[in-house]
C-alpha positions in Angstrom: -73.4 -191.0 -16.3 -70.7 -193.7 -16.8 -68.0 -191.0 -17.1 -69.0 -189.6 -13.6 -69.0 -193.1 -12.1 -65.5 -193.7 -13.4 -64.3 -190.4 -12.1 -65.8 -191.2 -8.7 -64.2 -194.6 -8.6 -60.9 -193.2 -9.6 -61.2 -190.6 -6.8 -62.1 -193.3 -4.3 -59.2 -195.5 -5.6 -56.8 -192.7 -5.3 -58.0 -191.7 -1.8 -57.7 -195.3 -0.6 -54.1 -195.6 -2.0 -53.2 -192.5 -0.2 -54.4 -193.8 3.1 -52.0 -196.7 3.1 -49.0 -196.1 5.2 -46.1 -198.3 4.0 -43.0 -196.9 5.7 -41.5 -193.9 7.4 -37.8 -194.6 6.7 -35.3 -191.6 6.7 -34.2 -192.6 3.2 -36.7 -194.3 0.9 -35.6 -195.5 -2.6 -38.2 -196.1 -5.3 -37.2 -198.4 -8.2 -39.0 -198.2 -11.5 -39.5 -201.9 -11.8 -41.3 -202.3 -8.5 -44.7 -200.9 -7.8 -44.4 -199.0 -4.6 -47.5 -198.2 -2.6 -48.0 -194.7 -1.3 -46.3 -194.0 2.0 -46.0 -191.2 4.5 -42.8 -189.2 4.8 -42.1 -186.6 7.3 -40.2 -183.3 7.0 -36.4 -184.0 6.9 -36.6 -187.3 5.2 -34.7 -187.9 2.0 -36.4 -189.5 -1.0 -34.4 -191.1 -3.8 -36.7 -191.5 -6.7 -35.5 -193.8 -9.5 -38.4 -193.5 -11.8 -39.9 -190.9 -14.1 -42.8 -189.6 -12.0 -43.4 -189.1 -8.3 -46.5 -187.5 -6.7 -46.0 -185.7 -3.4 -48.9 -184.1 -1.6 -48.9 -182.1 1.7 -50.8 -183.1 4.8 -53.4 -180.5 4.1 -54.0 -181.8 0.6 -54.2 -185.3 2.0 -56.8 -184.3 4.6 -58.8 -182.7 1.7 -58.7 -186.0 -0.2 -59.6 -187.9 2.9 -62.5 -185.6 3.6 -63.8 -186.0 0.0 -63.5 -189.8 0.2 -65.4 -189.8 3.6 -68.0 -187.5 2.1 -68.5 -189.8 -0.9 -68.7 -192.9 1.4 -71.1 -191.3 3.9 -73.5 -189.4 1.6 -74.1 -192.2 -0.8 -73.5 -192.4 -4.5 -76.8 -190.6 -5.4 -75.5 -187.3 -4.3 -72.1 -187.4 -6.1 -73.1 -185.0 -8.8 -73.5 -182.2 -6.2 -70.0 -183.0 -5.0 -68.6 -182.9 -8.5 -70.6 -179.7 -9.3 -69.1 -178.1 -6.2 -65.7 -179.2 -7.2 -66.1 -177.9 -10.7 -67.4 -174.5 -9.3 -64.3 -174.3 -7.0 -62.0 -175.2 -10.1 -63.7 -172.4 -12.1 -63.2 -170.0 -9.2 -59.5 -170.8 -8.9 -59.1 -170.5 -12.7 -60.6 -167.0 -12.8 -58.4 -166.1 -9.8 -55.3 -167.4 -11.5 -56.3 -165.8 -14.8 -56.8 -162.4 -13.1 -53.4 -162.7 -11.4 -51.8 -163.6 -14.7 -53.3 -160.5 -16.3 -52.1 -158.4 -13.4 -48.7 -159.9 -13.6 -48.5 -159.3 -17.3 -49.6 -155.6 -16.9 -47.0 -155.1 -14.2 -44.3 -156.8 -16.2 -45.0 -154.7 -19.3 -45.0 -151.5 -17.1 -41.8 -152.6 -15.6 -40.2 -153.2 -19.0 -41.4 -149.9 -20.4 -40.1 -148.1 -17.3 -36.8 -149.7 -17.8 -36.7 -148.7 -21.5 -37.8 -145.1 -20.6 -35.1 -145.0 -18.0 -32.5 -146.1 -20.4 -33.5 -143.6 -23.0 -33.6 -140.9 -20.4 -30.2 -141.8 -19.1 -28.9 -141.8 -22.8 -30.4 -138.3 -23.3 -28.9 -137.1 -20.0 -25.5 -138.5 -20.9 -25.7 -136.8 -24.3 -26.7 -133.5 -22.6 -23.9 -133.8 -20.1 -21.3 -134.4 -22.9 -22.7 -131.4 -24.8 -22.4 -129.3 -21.6 -18.9 -130.6 -21.0 -17.9 -129.6 -24.5 -19.6 -126.1 -24.1 -17.7 -125.6 -20.8 -14.5 -126.6 -22.5 -15.0 -124.1 -25.2 -16.0 -121.4 -22.6 -12.9 -122.2 -20.6 -10.8 -121.9 -23.7 -12.4 -118.6 -24.6 -11.8 -117.3 -21.0 -8.2 -118.2 -21.3 -7.9 -116.3 -24.5 -9.7 -113.3 -22.9 -7.3 -113.4 -20.0 -4.3 -113.5 -22.4 -5.7 -110.4 -24.2 -6.3 -108.6 -21.0 -2.7 -109.2 -19.9 -1.5 -107.9 -23.3 -3.8 -104.9 -23.1 -2.6 -104.1 -19.5 1.0 -104.3 -20.6 0.2 -102.0 -23.6 -1.6 -99.6 -21.3 1.4 -99.3 -19.1 3.7 -99.1 -22.1 1.7 -96.2 -23.6 1.5 -94.6 -20.1 5.3 -94.8 -19.7 5.9 -93.4 -23.2 3.3 -90.7 -22.5 5.0 -89.7 -19.3 8.4 -89.7 -21.0 7.2 -87.6 -24.0 5.3 -85.3 -21.6 8.4 -84.9 -19.5 10.5 -84.2 -22.5 8.1 -81.7 -23.8 7.8 -80.0 -20.5 11.6 -79.8 -20.2 11.9 -78.4 -23.7 9.2 -75.9 -23.0 10.7 -74.6 -19.7 14.3 -74.8 -20.8 13.9 -71.9 -23.2 
């Protein structure tokens, strides 16, 4: 019971601190040796923080804190346990949502990494196949060149034998008819 009262008092104290509006300067410097009270800053302002910690909250978050403070002040302290239970329920809901998103992200990240690895191995296999095909085409091209050379030689030999055959046939015909 004392623990819950302390948390309520801390929540009230934090809410009250946030309500104070100290300044809205365009540049606000916070030194570590001075205790600055919370202040409102607007979009476009520059903050120079010279300490180890600074807490920034949005307008929406501030309104949530203010609403919680007003709820605690108007409902009375006897109903604070319901408020804390609702807060704990909301925290558990957000934790489950965050955990499920984390699991989905991990699954997608794993799938992405596996896809990249599969793509790399496929590209390596394709590169090897292309190199093999290039070598095979080079050998086939060399073989075709050799065949063309043999065909040229065979064509020359064919004409050579045809010319010799005509010459021998002509000589034989002349010898045959000359007698």
